[in-house]
LUMMAR-422873 format. One line per 3 residues: number of its first residue (from 1); their letters; for each residue x, y, z of C-alpha. Coordinates in nm, 3 decimals. Example, Ala and Ser with C-alpha at 12.3 -4.5 7.8 and 13.67 -1.06 7.14 Angstrom:
BEGIN
1> as> 1.230:-0.450:0.780 | 1.367:-0.106:0.714 .
END
This chain:
BEGIN
1> mra> -6.374:-4.125:-12.685 | -6.517:-4.178:-13.033 | -6.473:-4.513:-13.206 .
4> ttd> -6.266:-4.488:-13.522 | -6.255:-4.717:-13.823 | -5.915:-4.825:-13.952 .
7> pdh> -5.876:-4.837:-14.332 | -5.876:-5.176:-14.502 | -5.602:-5.083:-14.750 .
10> til> -5.336:-4.812:-14.781 | -5.112:-4.679:-15.057 | -4.803:-4.490:-14.934 .
13> lne> -4.646:-4.245:-15.180 | -4.325:-4.041:-15.169 | -4.488:-3.696:-15.156 .
16> sis> -4.799:-3.541:-15.005 | -5.122:-3.561:-15.207 | -5.303:-3.236:-15.295 .
19> sye> -5.594:-3.403:-15.481 | -5.686:-3.724:-15.665 | -5.968:-3.892:-15.855 .
22> ics> -6.072:-4.248:-15.938 | -6.185:-4.303:-16.296 | -6.555:-4.391:-16.329 .
25> ndf> -6.539:-4.531:-16.684 | -6.622:-4.897:-16.748 | -6.289:-4.965:-16.921 .
28> ayn> -6.065:-4.785:-16.669 | -6.242:-4.809:-16.333 | -5.927:-4.905:-16.140 .
31> lic> -5.721:-4.613:-16.273 | -5.641:-4.337:-16.024 | -5.485:-3.997:-16.089 .
34> vaq> -5.299:-3.853:-15.788 | -5.170:-3.494:-15.781 | -4.841:-3.435:-15.602 .
37> kkh> -4.594:-3.147:-15.590 | -4.480:-3.125:-15.953 | -4.664:-3.405:-16.130 .
40> lsl> -4.976:-3.617:-16.168 | -4.919:-3.985:-16.090 | -5.127:-4.250:-16.265 .
43> ili> -5.182:-4.560:-16.052 | -5.364:-4.887:-16.119 | -5.519:-5.073:-15.825 .
46> slp> -5.668:-5.419:-15.784 | -5.906:-5.491:-15.497 | -5.942:-5.826:-15.312 .
49> ees> -6.284:-5.891:-15.466 | -6.114:-5.894:-15.808 | -5.775:-6.054:-15.751 .
52> gef> -5.782:-6.203:-15.399 | -5.559:-5.931:-15.255 | -5.506:-5.557:-15.265 .
55> mwn> -5.237:-5.454:-15.514 | -5.132:-5.130:-15.676 | -4.890:-5.033:-15.950 .
58> hvq> -4.745:-4.694:-16.043 | -4.793:-4.653:-16.420 | -4.677:-4.305:-16.525 .
61> dle> -4.603:-3.951:-16.408 | -4.729:-3.646:-16.600 | -4.521:-3.335:-16.532 .
64> iae> -4.684:-3.011:-16.417 | -4.470:-2.732:-16.562 | -4.629:-2.433:-16.386 .
67> kda> -4.443:-2.254:-16.106 | -4.753:-2.265:-15.885 | -4.817:-2.632:-15.949 .
70> rch> -5.066:-2.723:-15.677 | -5.352:-2.920:-15.833 | -5.687:-2.905:-15.655 .
73> aia> -5.938:-3.073:-15.889 | -5.913:-3.365:-16.134 | -6.162:-3.518:-16.380 .
76> fsp> -6.118:-3.811:-16.623 | -6.263:-3.771:-16.973 | -6.555:-4.007:-17.054 .
79> dts> -6.353:-4.158:-17.342 | -6.067:-4.269:-17.117 | -6.011:-4.641:-17.183 .
82> lnc> -5.751:-4.909:-17.108 | -5.935:-5.154:-17.332 | -5.805:-5.019:-17.663 .
85> tpn> -5.471:-5.008:-17.846 | -5.310:-4.777:-17.772 | -5.455:-4.686:-17.432 .
88> kvt> -5.641:-4.355:-17.425 | -5.630:-4.145:-17.109 | -5.742:-3.781:-17.095 .
91> ica> -5.739:-3.593:-16.766 | -5.846:-3.240:-16.685 | -5.680:-3.072:-16.388 .
94> aig> -5.733:-2.735:-16.218 | -5.385:-2.609:-16.131 | -5.259:-2.303:-15.946 .
97> lrd> -5.475:-1.992:-15.928 | -5.681:-2.012:-16.247 | -5.526:-2.259:-16.492 .
100> ikl> -5.706:-2.558:-16.642 | -5.491:-2.820:-16.815 | -5.579:-3.118:-17.035 .
103> fht> -5.333:-3.406:-17.015 | -5.336:-3.675:-17.286 | -5.141:-4.001:-17.260 .
106> dln> -5.134:-4.360:-17.386 | -4.949:-4.466:-17.065 | -4.643:-4.542:-17.276 .
109> qys> -4.453:-4.308:-17.507 | -4.706:-4.039:-17.591 | -4.820:-3.755:-17.367 .
112> gvq> -4.937:-3.401:-17.441 | -5.078:-3.099:-17.258 | -5.330:-2.831:-17.360 .
115> slq> -5.443:-2.519:-17.171 | -5.782:-2.356:-17.113 | -5.769:-1.993:-17.007 .
118> ghs> -6.053:-1.759:-16.918 | -6.123:-1.768:-16.544 | -6.002:-1.469:-16.344 .
121> dyv> -5.985:-1.644:-16.007 | -5.938:-1.980:-15.837 | -6.106:-2.278:-16.013 .
124> ndi> -6.282:-2.492:-15.752 | -6.424:-2.782:-15.953 | -6.440:-2.929:-16.305 .
127> awv> -6.660:-3.187:-16.480 | -6.708:-3.332:-16.829 | -7.060:-3.280:-16.967 .
130> ceg> -7.258:-3.354:-17.286 | -7.081:-3.692:-17.321 | -6.738:-3.531:-17.316 .
133> ell> -6.812:-3.268:-17.581 | -6.784:-2.990:-17.322 | -6.590:-2.933:-17.003 .
136> asv> -6.754:-2.736:-16.719 | -6.563:-2.539:-16.456 | -6.670:-2.328:-16.156 .
139> sdd> -6.461:-2.058:-15.996 | -6.429:-1.794:-15.727 | -6.488:-1.543:-16.010 .
142> ftc> -6.867:-1.609:-15.977 | -6.896:-1.801:-16.306 | -6.957:-2.149:-16.442 .
145> kfw> -6.785:-2.177:-16.780 | -6.823:-2.441:-17.052 | -6.535:-2.519:-17.287 .
148> nis> -6.563:-2.681:-17.630 | -6.321:-2.971:-17.598 | -6.414:-3.138:-17.927 .
151> tdl> -6.298:-2.844:-18.143 | -6.100:-2.535:-18.043 | -6.093:-2.543:-17.657 .
154> qnv> -6.279:-2.211:-17.644 | -6.515:-2.089:-17.371 | -6.853:-2.121:-17.546 .
157> itf> -7.103:-2.068:-17.260 | -7.079:-1.875:-16.933 | -7.339:-1.886:-16.655 .
160> cls> -7.306:-1.594:-16.412 | -7.346:-1.684:-16.044 | -7.425:-1.475:-15.738 .
163> sag> -7.130:-1.612:-15.540 | -6.828:-1.838:-15.585 | -6.894:-2.164:-15.769 .
166> msv> -6.789:-2.453:-15.544 | -6.905:-2.770:-15.724 | -7.010:-2.874:-16.074 .
169> kch> -7.144:-3.225:-16.145 | -7.287:-3.414:-16.441 | -7.515:-3.719:-16.449 .
172> ped> -7.455:-4.029:-16.667 | -7.828:-4.060:-16.747 | -7.885:-3.693:-16.822 .
175> tnk> -7.573:-3.571:-16.999 | -7.714:-3.236:-17.116 | -7.777:-3.113:-16.763 .
178> vlv> -7.527:-2.995:-16.504 | -7.550:-2.933:-16.131 | -7.382:-2.612:-16.010 .
181> aek> -7.347:-2.525:-15.641 | -7.271:-2.175:-15.509 | -7.095:-2.084:-15.186 .
184> rgi> -7.391:-1.885:-15.055 | -7.600:-2.201:-15.048 | -7.781:-2.209:-15.383 .
187> vhl> -7.773:-2.522:-15.602 | -7.882:-2.489:-15.966 | -7.970:-2.750:-16.224 .
190> ynv> -7.888:-2.609:-16.571 | -7.977:-2.740:-16.915 | -7.661:-2.678:-17.114 .
193> rsk> -7.827:-2.711:-17.457 | -8.109:-2.465:-17.389 | -7.890:-2.248:-17.161 .
196> qtv> -8.175:-2.234:-16.909 | -8.209:-2.300:-16.537 | -8.428:-2.607:-16.477 .
199> vsv> -8.461:-2.574:-16.099 | -8.278:-2.412:-15.807 | -8.276:-2.506:-15.437 .
202> esp> -8.137:-2.319:-15.138 | -7.961:-2.454:-14.832 | -8.080:-2.334:-14.489 .
205> kfp> -7.712:-2.280:-14.399 | -7.399:-2.145:-14.563 | -7.119:-2.141:-14.663 .
208> lms> -7.181:-2.429:-14.899 | -6.847:-2.601:-14.964 | -6.941:-2.902:-15.177 .
211> adw> -7.234:-3.070:-15.354 | -7.301:-3.396:-15.537 | -7.564:-3.559:-15.760 .
214> ahs> -7.668:-3.922:-15.702 | -7.597:-4.149:-16.000 | -7.857:-4.403:-15.883 .
217> nrl> -8.134:-4.140:-15.861 | -8.114:-3.823:-16.070 | -8.365:-3.646:-15.839 .
220> fvt> -8.139:-3.687:-15.537 | -7.899:-3.398:-15.466 | -7.691:-3.331:-15.157 .
223> ala> -7.470:-3.048:-15.032 | -7.236:-2.986:-14.741 | -7.318:-2.643:-14.597 .
226> ggd> -7.223:-2.503:-14.259 | -7.122:-2.851:-14.142 | -7.464:-3.002:-14.230 .
229> ivt> -7.536:-3.252:-14.506 | -7.849:-3.117:-14.677 | -8.044:-3.339:-14.918 .
232> wdl> -8.315:-3.249:-15.169 | -8.558:-3.443:-15.385 | -8.577:-3.229:-15.701 .
235> srp> -8.935:-3.341:-15.765 | -9.022:-3.155:-15.440 | -8.756:-2.882:-15.436 .
238> ltp> -8.907:-2.624:-15.198 | -8.757:-2.769:-14.879 | -8.483:-3.026:-14.809 .
241> vdv> -8.598:-3.381:-14.738 | -8.316:-3.433:-14.488 | -8.064:-3.227:-14.291 .
244> kqv> -7.789:-3.404:-14.094 | -7.569:-3.221:-13.844 | -7.239:-3.392:-13.923 .
247> hed> -6.937:-3.162:-13.878 | -6.968:-2.917:-13.589 | -6.690:-2.686:-13.709 .
250> ggr> -6.769:-2.695:-14.080 | -6.741:-2.940:-14.368 | -6.499:-2.966:-14.659 .
253> tvr> -6.646:-3.209:-14.912 | -6.930:-3.458:-14.966 | -6.958:-3.748:-15.212 .
256> lsp> -7.251:-3.983:-15.281 | -7.195:-4.352:-15.352 | -7.231:-4.419:-15.725 .
259> gss> -7.382:-4.762:-15.769 | -7.564:-4.906:-15.469 | -7.942:-4.923:-15.436 .
262> eia> -7.904:-4.782:-15.085 | -7.748:-4.436:-15.121 | -7.453:-4.371:-14.893 .
265> mas> -7.281:-4.038:-14.840 | -6.923:-3.968:-14.734 | -6.797:-3.635:-14.604 .
268> igr> -6.487:-3.479:-14.453 | -6.499:-3.192:-14.206 | -6.403:-3.060:-13.864 .
271> pdl> -6.336:-3.089:-13.577 | -6.017:-3.292:-13.618 | -6.057:-3.329:-13.998 .
274> tlk> -6.274:-3.641:-13.982 | -6.413:-3.873:-14.250 | -6.772:-3.987:-14.188 .
277> vfv> -6.985:-4.225:-14.395 | -7.363:-4.257:-14.354 | -7.648:-4.430:-14.531 .
280> aks> -7.904:-4.175:-14.642 | -8.166:-4.218:-14.368 | -7.933:-4.281:-14.073 .
283> tvp> -7.762:-4.044:-13.830 | -7.516:-4.309:-13.707 | -7.196:-4.322:-13.915 .
286> lie> -7.092:-4.653:-14.069 | -6.733:-4.526:-14.079 | -6.563:-4.252:-13.880 .
289> spl> -6.192:-4.189:-13.909 | -5.962:-3.892:-13.835 | -5.727:-3.770:-14.110 .
292> kty> -5.397:-3.588:-14.080 | -5.452:-3.360:-14.382 | -5.709:-3.329:-14.662 .
295> ggl> -5.621:-3.442:-15.014 | -5.953:-3.553:-15.158 | -6.240:-3.800:-15.127 .
298> awh> -6.367:-4.051:-15.386 | -6.578:-4.365:-15.420 | -6.476:-4.666:-15.627 .
301> hrl> -6.734:-4.697:-15.904 | -6.764:-5.077:-15.917 | -6.706:-5.193:-15.558 .
304> pyi> -6.829:-5.048:-15.225 | -6.509:-4.869:-15.123 | -6.466:-4.511:-15.010 .
307> saa> -6.118:-4.361:-15.029 | -5.954:-4.052:-14.885 | -5.611:-3.891:-14.923 .
310> sdr> -5.419:-3.770:-14.620 | -5.059:-3.647:-14.633 | -4.868:-3.910:-14.840 .
313> kly> -5.127:-4.186:-14.798 | -5.431:-4.296:-14.994 | -5.671:-4.492:-14.773 .
316> fwk> -5.951:-4.733:-14.870 | -6.240:-4.846:-14.650 | -6.492:-5.114:-14.749 .
319> vqi> -6.845:-4.988:-14.680 | -7.120:-5.231:-14.583 | -7.411:-5.103:-14.792 .
322> k> -7.681:-5.288:-14.981 .
END
């Protein structure tokens, strides 16, 4: 029988969680957006390293008006801040089949919603790029689209893909480039300004379900494909530098730790819908825990915690990394 790791902290909500995200901004790093049946819930947490105990507080609900209201991707705008008056929170959410919504709130009286329309199929991932000037989205319609958020919310650039777009990621140190991962196993690095491909790598397995870009090293890229975690060094892109067999029956998502000098990777996959956390060069998981359902995976951006959503619960594990 496999050893499992119990979470250190748990938030129990009233409804099941379809997706969530933890804000990565310096002035809102404890703000979490959780998608539930008909609304997005904004929650503030405090971890023991900050306040001596784990605490959380429900701040506000943002209504989702669409009939098909399931939200499956969330991204906080880079200008989200709780250190100004009034507060400024902007959230992008992929909702239903092909809708992208922008939610604006000050966490008090004001809230507003805007729509981006142009994809013809399911939107799998979204990310803010070019310091928040543009929003990127990837879809089952074989495109990566860029939307001008600073002016008229129009689709200004479209990259055509050879298969469904599964992940799109930006990098805080290289804001004009974007990482785009395709389901058939190809990962592209695009320069948004020049509209050119910088480099592409290919996974030895497919389908590719998720990819991420290390914040601590912009040359370090990883993908979850066919149940394996595949890692590349973009300075030597011809072959992967590491391939880990992690999920025998296929993986769902992978996320790299944002701030540590020792890169850790967390993934969720089957059998038994299991969370696993590894340091980059190890094959022995630091954390392994079964989940009831899948509702997302996210690292805290200041402290070494990995979190995962399952059914109505949001779990947090402290990870022992350098």
